[in-house]
N, C-alpha and C positions, 0 to 999 in steps of 0.2 A: 607263382606257386602252382604246382601240379594239383589237379583236382580229379578225384576218382568217383566213379558211379557204378554201383553194383547192379547186376542184372542176372538173376538166378545165382549160379555159383561163379559167374565170371566177373572180373573187375576190369573196367576199361580205363586206361590212362588217357585222358582227353588231351593233356598237354603234348604228349608224344604221338597222338592219333594212332596208337597201335593197341592191340588186344593182348593183355598179359596172359601168357600161358595158352595161346590159341592153338587149337587142334583142329583136325579135319572135322567138318560138320558143326563147329562152334559158331555161335552167332557173330555176325560182322557188324561192327559199329563204325560208321563213316564220319561222324561229326565230332567237333570240339564244342565245348560250352563256353559262354561268355556271361559276365555279370552286367546287368543293366538295371538302372533305377528309373527308367522311363515309364511314365504312367500312361503313355499313348504309343501305339505301334505305328510305324510308318516305314517307307522304303529305307529311310536313313536310320531308323531305330527299329529294325525288324524283329519279329518273333523268331524267325529262323531264316537261313539262307540255303537255297537249293543250288546244286551244280547245274549250270546251263551254259556250256562252253559255246554253243552255236547261237546263243541269244535268241532262241525261238519260242520260249515259253511266253504265252500271251498275258494280258492283264488279269484275266480270270482263267482258271484251269481246274477241272473236276478230276477226282481220282480218290485213291485211298493210300494211307500210309502203310508201309509193310509191317508185318508182325515183328516187333523189336527182338523177340526171342530167336529170330532167324537172321534178320538183316534190317538195317535202317535205310530208309529211302522213301520216295513217293512214287507210286505207280499211277500212270495216266494213259489215256488212249489218244494218240496223235489225231488231230482233226484239222481238216483243210480250212474250215471256217475261222478257227482261231489262230491258224498259222503255226501250230506248234511243231509240225514236221511235214516234210514233203512226202513221207510214206504214210498215206492215209490209212487210218484204222489200226495202225501198229501199236502194240502195247510198249510203252516206254517206262523206264525207271530213272528217276533223278536222285542222286545221292544227296543226303542232308549234310551240308558242310559245317554249318554253325547253328547253334540254338541257344536262345536265352535260357539260362539255368532254371528260371522259374517254370518253364514249360516242358521240362523233360518228362515229368510224370504224365502230363496231358498227352504228350506224343505217344508214350507207352500205351495209354488207355485207348487212344484213337486207333493205334495199330492193332492192338490185341482184339478189339471189338470190330475191326474192319468197318469203321464208320465212313460212309461215303461223304466226301466234303468238297466244297468249292474254295479254292485258294484265290486270294487277291494279292497281287504283288507287282513288282517292277524290277527292271534291270539295274544292277549295281556292278561295280568293277569286279567284285569277288563272286558274283552269281545273281540269282533271282531272289530278291528280298521279299518275304511274305509278311504282310501286315494285317491280314484278315483271314479268318478261317470260319466258314459257315457249313453247318450240317445240311446236306441236301436231302437225305433220307435216313430213317433209322435203320433200314435194312433188317428190321425185326430182331436186332441184336440186344437192345436194351430199352426199357420203358423210358429211361432218362435221356436216351441218345437223340435229342431233338435240338433244333437250333437255339431255342430259348435257354435251355440248360447250358449249351456250349458257350453262348455269349456271356452268361452269368459267370461261368468258370473263367473265361478269358478276362473279363472285367476284374474279377477278384485277383487273378494272378498279376495283372498289370498294376493294380493298386497296392499289391504287397511289396514288401522289401525283403532282401535277403536276410534270413534268420540265422543269427550267429550260433544258436543252439545246435544247429545241424552239424557243425564242425566236430562236436564231441561224439555224435552218434554214428555218422556215416563217413566221416572224413571229407564231406562235401559241405555245401551250404543248403541250407534250406531256403458340385456346385448347383431352379424349378425341380420338383420331385418327380423322378422318373419311375415308371412301373418296374417292380422288382419281381423276378422269378423266385417263388418261394419253394423251399425244399420241405416237403411233408411226407412224401412216399419213401419207404425204407430203401427201395432199390435205387432211387435217385440219390439219397444221402450216402449210400455205400459207394456209388459211382463217383460222387463228388469227392469223397475222402480219398478214393483211389487216384483221381487225376488232378486234384487241386489241394491235396492235404498239405502241401508246402506253404500254402497261403495262411495256414493256421499256426498260432503259437504252438511250440512243441508240447507243452503240457495239455493244451486243448486237444491236440491231435491224439495224444495217448488216451485222454479221457474219452474221446469219441470212439476209439477202437474198443475200449472196455465196455462202453454202453451198447455198441453194436453186438458184441459177444453176448451181452446180457439179453438182448432182444432175441437172439438166435438160440439161446439155451433152452433145452427142453424141460428143465426142472424149475423154471421160474414161472410165477403166477401171471395170469393175464394183466392184473393190475400193475405189477412191477414192470412188465413190458410196455404198458401204455405210458407210464411215467417216464421210462427211459427214452421212448420214441419222442415224447413231447419235449423232453430236455434236449435231445439231439437236434430236433428241428429248430429250437430256439437258438442254440449255439452255432449251428452251421449256417443259419440265415444272417448271422452277424458278420459284417465285413471287418476283419481284423486288420487294422492299419498300424503302421509304425508310429514312432513318437517324433518324427520330423515334421515341423510346421513351417510354412512359408512366412516370409517377412510381412509385417503389417505396414501399409502405407499410411503414415500419420495424417496426411491431407484427406485421404478417402475416409479414414476412421473418424476424423472430425466432421466430415460431411454427413456421415451416417448418424452420428450422435446429434448433430444439429437438426437433422430431419426427424429424429425421434422425440426431441424435447426442446422447448424454448428456454433460452437463458442457461442458468446453471454452469457458468463458464469454468469456475474452479473445479466443480465436480467432473466435468468432461475432461479437463486437463489431467486430473488425478487418474481417471480411468485409463487414458491413453498412456500415461507414465507407468501405470501398473502392468500393462500388457506389452509395452514396446520392447521389453527385454527379449522377446521372441526373435527380434531382428538380429541379435548377436548369438543367442544360444540355440535358436530353432527348436526349442522345447517350450512347453507351457510354463508359465510362472509357477513358482513353488507354492504360492498362496492364491486362493480364490479371492473373489471380491464380495464383501458384505455391504449392501446398500441399505443404510439405516435412515429412516425419516418418517414423517407422518403419512397417513394414508392419502392416496390420491395425488402424490407429487410426481409420479412417473417412474417409480423404481422398476416396475416390471418392463416398461418400455425401454429403459436403459439396459436391462439384462438381455432382452431380445436383440438390441442393437449391438451389444458386445458379441453375441453369437454370430451376427452378420459380419462383423469386422473380422472375426476369426475364421469365417467361412465354414462353420460347423453346424450340424443339426442340433436342435435343442430338445430337451425333455424336462417337463415340469413336475415337481413334487410339492404338494400342498400340505405342509406340516400341521395345519389346523385340523385336518381331517384324518390324521394318522395318530392313533392312540396306543399302539403297542409296537414293539420292535419287529414282531413276526410279519407285520404288514409290509415292512421294508425288506427284511432278510429272507422271507419265504418260510415254508414249513417242510419238515423232513418227509421223504417219500414213503415212510412207513405208514402214513395215514392215507386212507382211501381218497379223501378229499384234499390231499396235499396240492399246493400250487406254488409257483415262483413268487418272489416278493416284487414290490413295485419298482425297485431299482433294476432288477433283472428285466422286468417287463419294459422298462424305459430303454435299456440297451437294445432289446429285441425290436421295439417300435421304431427306434432310430435307425436300426439296421447297420450300425457301425459301432466300433469300440471307441471312436473319437467323437465325443459328444459334450455339449455344454449342459450341465445339470442346473436348472433354475430352481432353487429351493425357496419356495415362497413361505413367508411367515416363520422364519427360523426361530423366532422368539417363542413359538409354541412347541418346539421340539422336545422340551424337557417335561412336558405334561403327561408323561406316561403313567399307566396304572400298574396293577400287579402283573400284567402280561409282559412287562419289560419297557424300558425307556427307549423311545425311537432315536434319541440322540446317540445311543451306543452304536446302533447300526450305521448311523451317518458317519461316525468317527472312522470306522473301518474304510468307508468309501473315500473320505477326505484325506486319509493318511497317504494315499497314492502308492501304497505298497502292494495293491492287489485286493480284490473284493471277492468273497465267496458267499454265494447264495445257498441256503440250506437245502433247497430243492435241487439245484443244479449240481452241487457238490464238486465244483471245480473252480479254482482261482481264476478270476477274470483280470487281466492286466488293466491297470487304470492310469497308465502314463498319458493317455489321450483324453482324460476326463478333466474338464475345467468347471469347477463349481462357482455359481453366482447366487448368493443368498439375498433375500430381502427381509427386513424386519421393521416393525413400527417402534419397538422399544428394545434397544440393544442391551439395556441393563438386565433384561430377563434371560439373556443368553449365557450359558455356562462358560466358564473360563476355557475348558478344553476345546469347545466349539469355536469360541472367539479367536483362539490362537491359530486356527487354520485359515484365517481370512485377513486380507487387507481391508480395514474398515474405512468406508467412505460415507461421511455424514451428508445427508441431503436436506437442506433447510427448506422451509415453506416459502412460497412466493410472496412478494410484497403486493399490496393492493394495486400499485401501478403496473407491476408485471402481470397480474391477473387481468387487468384491463386489456393489455396487449394480447394476452392469450385468448381472451374471449373474442376480440375483434378479428385477429389474424388467423386464429386456429380453430377454436371451438365452433363459432358460427359458420364459417366457410365449410368446415368438415360436415356439420349437420345438414347444411343446404345441399351439398354434393350427394350425401347419402339419400336424401329425400327427393332428389331430382329437381331441385328448385334453382332458379336464377337468383343472382344477388339482388336484383331490383325488385324481386317479389317479397323480400323480407328485409326491410331497411331498419337498422337500429343505430340512430345517431349517437353522438358522444354523450349527451345528457342522459339518454336512455341507458347507455352502457354504465354510466356512473351509478344509476339506480340498481342495476344488477350487482355491481361490486359492493354497493352499500349493504345489500341484503346477504351476499354470500362471501364477501371478501375476508371476513374474520374466520371462516370455516377452513379447516386444513385441506390442502390439496385443491385440485381443479375439477373434480368430477361434478360438483354442483354447478359449475359454470356450463359444462356441456349439457347437463339436464335442463338448465335455464334456456340455453340456446335451442334445445329440442322443443321446449314448451312454446317459445316464441314462434319458431318456424312452423310448428303444427297449427298454431292459432292462425298464422298468416295463410297457410294453405287452406284451412277451413273457410276463411273469409273469401279467398279467391274462388273456391269451388261453389260456395253458397250465394255470395253476393255478386259474383261475376266481376270482381275488380281485377285490375292488372297487377296490383301489388299492394302491400301494406307497409306503412311507415309508423313505427311505434315511438311515441314520445314518453317522457319520464313517467307521467301519470298512468299511461296505459300499461307500462311495464310494472309499475307498483301494484296496480290492481290485478293484473294477470298473475303475477308471481305470489300474490297474497292468497289466491284461491286454493 
């Protein structure tokens, strides 16, 4: 299929590699575009390919892209050290032969602003494949023209997918936490929209353009401009990803769940069965997960484990602390103290549109007062049709949102909320299971946290039985860890004050210590 790209009043037909209606003095476009879904650039999956018939371009080459309103290409100076030419000091121009469609606007921006860059690439059969572009100097052209900004743009473009909405508009297409470059300055946000606007959903891009116009308008109050700039910063700092998700490895998923929680075999099996459909559809399941059970049984740990399995960042909402819908959905900008809601803040904090929302204590969501029911705001998020914050005033795609809720009493959850989840009941542990948890998990965890060796705090089986006799009937396992903390702290005190090598607790010692 032929693809067109508009530049000024000219339309370039990339399939034919000619310029429609070209006249003397018209800009010259030398490249074709190709579609790529690669999320990493390499010589085999390049950002673009330069003409290099003599195979003399080196691994690194400095220069500037030509102004695309005149001609496309890359201008560099031949240098003896890098072997780019035998004619030392001569200015050379390499035509751009092919470019990843996602990077066309970035190429325009680099050329128009004459940003001095260093290319990294390698030889291919069809030319010199570029896989890295670094800004060497800002050249005084733009406050945003620095390498941190450029790398953020490239990362966003590589993570983006071809947006089908562009077909209707232009006839074309549109895993440890790393430091992120944040867009807060207006000039940086305007530059980002110019060179990486294709990485945004079409409706978000149009919304951003309207808000930039609002900030620039002369008849708008400073308060309105401040709100518009804040909203722009939040939206443009979110990495808008597609709805394609990689397959889940069931063996690795089970390992992560086993690491998070002891036992609960049926619960873990049910969780894996709920999310395994990703392997066929490569989309998130239609229903989230509701983990219902008594306090302290590990519901939150399971929720975090699912986020690890899906390889998504997570954001938490504590419904027990939210008493009106505006806290979730934000307040309109007409108020001087207006602000975004917690859901929008969660998107912004995660820095991505694909996120696991961990909704703690969902059974408290219907306890709203006259200011509105928080459950109503939740429903719009869970419907997966898009979410609109009152402050942002733009629909946020929610195809990459996966909700995981926890609740102590599912009977207190309204039917509309319950219908959005696959409900998984989590039973309490038996006394025998709690004994294993104390011995193999709670006590070793506490000793490691306190920097103690195992032989410094010994709790034999009869002493463990005393712990279970006292706390086994209570729901959950938090009391077990607190008991382990108490025993370990007492042992450390005796080691430090009595200068003993370790402490061995018998049943009577445990009974007396825990009775204090």
